[in-house]
C-alpha positions as CSV (number, residue, x, y, z in Angstrom):
1,M,101.9,71.4,93.4
2,Q,100.4,72.2,90.0
3,S,97.1,73.0,91.5
4,T,98.7,75.9,93.4
5,S,99.7,77.7,90.2
6,P,96.7,80.1,90.2
7,L,97.4,80.8,93.9
8,L,101.1,81.4,93.1
9,I,100.1,84.0,90.6
10,V,97.9,85.8,93.1
11,I,100.8,85.8,95.6
12,F,103.3,87.0,93.0
13,I,101.0,90.0,92.2
14,L,100.5,90.8,95.8
15,M,104.3,90.6,96.5
16,A,105.0,92.8,93.5
17,L,102.4,95.4,94.8
18,I,104.1,95.4,98.2
19,H,107.5,96.0,96.8
20,T,106.2,98.6,94.4
21,I,104.6,100.6,97.2
22,D,107.5,100.2,99.6
23,T,110.0,101.4,97.0
24,G,107.7,104.2,96.0
25,A,108.4,105.7,99.4
26,Y,111.4,107.4,97.9
27,A,108.9,109.6,96.1
28,A,107.8,111.0,99.4
29,R,111.4,112.2,100.1
30,L,111.6,113.9,96.8
31,A,108.2,115.5,97.3
32,G,109.1,116.6,100.8
33,V,112.5,118.2,99.7
34,R,110.8,120.0,96.8
35,T,107.9,121.3,98.8
36,G,109.8,122.0,102.1
37,H,107.4,119.7,103.9
38,P,109.1,116.3,104.2
39,T,107.1,115.2,107.2
40,L,103.8,116.1,105.6
41,A,104.8,114.3,102.4
42,G,105.6,111.2,104.4
43,S,102.2,111.4,106.1
44,L,100.4,111.5,102.8
45,Y,102.4,108.6,101.5
46,N,101.3,106.5,104.5
47,V,97.8,106.4,102.8
48,L,99.4,104.5,100.0
49,A,101.4,102.4,102.5
50,L,98.1,101.0,103.8
51,G,97.8,99.2,100.5
52,S,101.2,97.5,101.1
53,R,100.2,96.4,104.6
54,G,96.8,95.1,103.3
55,A,98.5,93.1,100.5
56,N,101.0,91.8,103.1
57,A,98.2,90.6,105.3
58,L,96.7,88.7,102.4
59,A,100.0,87.3,101.0
60,G,101.2,85.9,104.4
61,P,98.5,83.3,105.0
62,L,98.6,82.3,101.3
63,I,102.3,81.7,101.4
64,A,101.9,79.8,104.7
65,S,99.2,77.6,103.2
66,M,101.4,76.7,100.2
67,T,104.2,75.9,102.6
68,D,102.0,73.5,104.6
69,L,100.8,71.9,101.4
70,A,104.3,71.3,100.2
71,E,105.4,69.9,103.5
72,N,102.5,67.5,103.6
73,Q,103.3,66.3,100.1
74,Q,107.0,66.2,101.0
75,D,107.8,68.3,98.0
76,M,110.7,70.4,99.3
77,G,112.1,71.0,95.8
78,G,108.8,72.4,94.6
79,L,108.5,74.6,97.6
80,L,112.0,76.1,97.0
81,T,110.9,76.9,93.4
82,I,107.8,78.5,94.7
83,Y,109.8,80.7,97.1
84,R,112.1,81.7,94.2
85,V,109.1,82.8,92.2
86,V,107.8,84.8,95.1
87,L,111.2,86.5,95.6
88,L,111.2,87.3,91.9
89,A,108.3,89.6,92.6
90,A,110.6,91.9,94.6
91,P,112.8,93.1,91.6
92,V,109.7,93.4,89.4
93,G,108.1,95.6,92.0
94,T,111.2,97.7,92.3
95,V,111.4,98.3,88.6
96,V,107.7,99.3,88.4
97,A,108.2,101.7,91.3
98,A,111.3,103.2,89.6
99,L,109.1,104.0,86.6
100,L,106.4,105.5,88.7
101,I,108.5,107.6,91.1
102,P,108.7,110.8,89.0
103,T,104.9,110.8,88.7
104,L,104.3,109.8,92.3
105,S,106.6,112.6,93.6
106,R,104.6,115.2,91.7
107,V,101.3,113.7,92.8
108,L,102.5,113.9,96.5
109,A,103.7,117.4,96.0
110,R,100.2,118.2,94.7
111,G,98.8,116.5,97.8
112,V,100.9,118.6,100.1
113,A,99.5,121.8,98.4
114,S,96.0,120.3,98.7
115,Y,96.4,119.6,102.4
116,E,97.7,123.1,103.1
117,M,94.5,124.4,101.6
118,R,92.0,121.9,103.1
119,R,93.7,121.0,106.4
120,S,92.1,117.6,106.4
121,L,93.7,114.4,105.2
122,P,90.3,112.7,104.6
123,N,89.3,115.6,102.5
124,V,92.5,115.5,100.5
125,V,92.0,111.7,99.9
126,V,88.4,112.2,98.8
127,H,89.2,114.9,96.5
128,G,92.2,113.0,95.0
129,A,90.0,109.9,94.5
130,S,87.2,111.9,92.8
131,V,86.7,112.0,89.1
132,Q,88.0,115.6,89.0
133,G,91.0,114.8,91.1
134,L,91.9,111.7,89.1
135,W,91.5,113.7,85.8
136,Q,93.9,116.4,87.2
137,I,96.6,113.8,87.9
138,R,97.1,113.4,84.2
139,H,99.0,116.6,84.3
140,E,101.5,115.1,86.7
141,L,102.4,112.1,84.5
142,R,106.2,112.0,84.0
143,A,108.6,109.3,82.7
144,P,112.0,108.8,84.2
145,R,114.6,110.9,82.5
146,I,117.5,109.0,81.0
147,E,119.7,112.2,81.6
148,V,119.7,111.4,85.2
149,L,121.5,108.2,84.7
150,R,124.1,109.9,82.6
151,E,124.6,112.5,85.4
152,L,125.1,109.9,88.1
153,R,128.8,109.7,87.4
154,R,129.2,113.2,88.8
155,S,127.4,112.3,92.0
156,P,129.5,109.7,93.8
157,F,128.3,108.4,97.1
158,P,130.3,106.3,99.6
159,K,130.7,102.7,98.5
160,R,129.8,101.5,102.0
161,F,126.5,103.3,101.6
162,L,125.7,101.5,98.4
163,L,126.9,98.1,99.7
164,A,124.9,98.5,102.9
165,S,121.8,99.4,100.9
166,I,122.2,96.2,98.8
167,L,122.8,94.1,101.9
168,V,119.8,95.6,103.8
169,T,117.4,95.0,100.9
170,A,118.7,91.4,100.4
171,I,118.2,90.7,104.1
172,S,114.7,92.2,104.4
173,T,113.6,90.6,101.2
174,V,114.8,87.0,102.0
175,S,114.2,86.9,105.9
176,N,110.6,85.9,105.9
177,A,110.8,83.5,103.0
178,A,113.9,81.8,104.5
179,A,112.3,81.4,107.8
180,M,109.2,79.9,106.2
181,Y,111.2,77.5,104.2
182,A,113.2,76.6,107.2
183,S,110.0,75.8,109.1
184,A,109.2,73.2,106.4
185,M,112.8,71.8,106.7
186,V,112.4,71.3,110.4
187,P,108.6,70.6,110.9
188,D,109.1,69.8,114.5
189,G,110.4,73.3,115.2
190,A,108.3,75.2,112.7
191,R,107.2,77.9,115.2
192,T,110.7,78.3,116.4
193,A,112.0,78.7,112.8
194,T,109.5,81.3,111.8
195,S,110.2,83.3,115.1
196,L,113.8,83.6,114.0
197,S,113.0,85.9,111.1
198,P,112.9,89.1,113.1
199,M,116.3,88.3,114.7
200,F,117.8,87.8,111.2
201,A,116.1,90.9,109.9
202,G,117.4,92.9,112.9
203,F,120.9,92.8,111.4
204,G,119.6,94.6,108.3
205,L,117.9,97.1,110.6
206,L,121.2,97.9,112.3
207,L,122.8,98.5,109.0
208,T,119.9,100.8,107.9
209,I,120.2,102.9,111.2
210,F,123.9,103.3,111.2
211,L,125.0,103.3,107.5
212,V,122.1,104.0,105.3
213,N,119.6,106.4,106.9
214,P,122.1,109.0,108.2
215,I,123.6,109.6,104.7
216,A,120.3,109.7,103.0
217,A,118.9,112.1,105.6
218,M,121.9,114.3,105.5
219,V,121.7,114.7,101.7
220,A,118.0,115.6,102.0
221,D,118.6,118.1,104.9
222,E,121.4,119.8,103.2
223,A,119.4,120.1,100.0
224,M,116.6,121.7,101.9
225,R,118.9,124.2,103.5
226,G,120.5,125.1,100.2
227,K,123.9,123.6,101.0
228,R,123.7,121.2,98.0
229,P,121.6,121.1,94.8
230,L,118.2,119.5,94.9
231,K,119.4,117.2,92.1
232,D,121.5,115.3,94.7
233,V,118.3,114.1,96.3
234,T,117.3,112.7,92.9
235,Y,120.8,111.1,92.5
236,I,120.8,109.4,95.9
237,T,117.3,108.2,95.2
238,V,118.4,106.6,91.9
239,W,121.5,105.1,93.6
240,Q,119.3,103.6,96.3
241,I,116.8,102.2,93.9
242,G,119.6,100.6,91.9
243,A,121.0,99.2,95.1
244,Q,117.6,97.9,96.1
245,F,117.2,96.2,92.7
246,I,120.5,94.4,93.1
247,G,119.7,93.5,96.7
248,T,116.4,91.8,95.6
249,L,118.3,89.7,93.1
250,T,120.9,88.9,95.8
251,A,118.1,87.5,97.9
252,Q,117.7,84.7,95.5
253,A,121.3,83.6,96.2
254,L,120.8,83.9,99.9
255,L,117.5,82.0,100.1
256,Y,118.8,78.5,100.5
257,P,121.9,79.3,102.7
258,V,119.9,81.5,105.1
259,S,117.1,78.9,105.3
260,W,119.7,76.2,106.0
261,G,121.3,78.4,108.7
262,I,117.9,79.1,110.4
263,A,117.1,75.3,110.2
264,V,120.4,74.5,112.0
265,V,119.7,77.0,114.7
266,T,116.1,75.7,115.0
267,T,117.4,72.1,115.4
268,W,119.8,73.3,118.1
269,L,117.2,75.2,120.0
270,I,114.6,72.3,120.1
271,A,117.2,69.6,120.8
């Protein structure tokens, strides 16, 4: 599998980019609360989310090709190592996003103001990508404030919220990789194994719907109505990013057990 090293580097970069963009979505919530236009801020962020979808479309076939190669060479140990390296891109992307979120939230807030003036998303994008627009972005560059971390002790959130956030991230991070690895463990049921990924990820979606999203949405809504300070939105964002980072690391521990479980279910289904 040594010949796959350059390809693995490309996959790692793509996966890190995906997680950076996906985690950066928290910036849209911050920008939306600060500008009073959460839906518009989310719509502007969808332009960046296109980059995540494009990177995912490229990474998927590359990961599948490496899986097929390892299966043909009967190198399951090497394949497991490859998937651990791929999963390592998740915490890296999360950290990069955490560093960029203060800047990205300000850029999105500027984008909201630009849209209100131009009333055209293509015009906003063209202006933002122009030399003048890129030069103006330098005024929005901000580094994360250490003071926020010190203030987190005064902003407790339910433990179940944080635990659910960790579990959701771990499940969403590991589901595709585990299904792909299980497909190599049970080559006769490869298609069955890969099709089980959405079923496993569905459990994480339930946790998101019932335990994570309502609390985060309530904090944002109350902040917009003046019922709580705007800083609370920053606090819950930091908590969620921290939980997401822990969740991406937890995915490493879940990789083999989940893969084995999917392989067992696959064997049972094709028997």
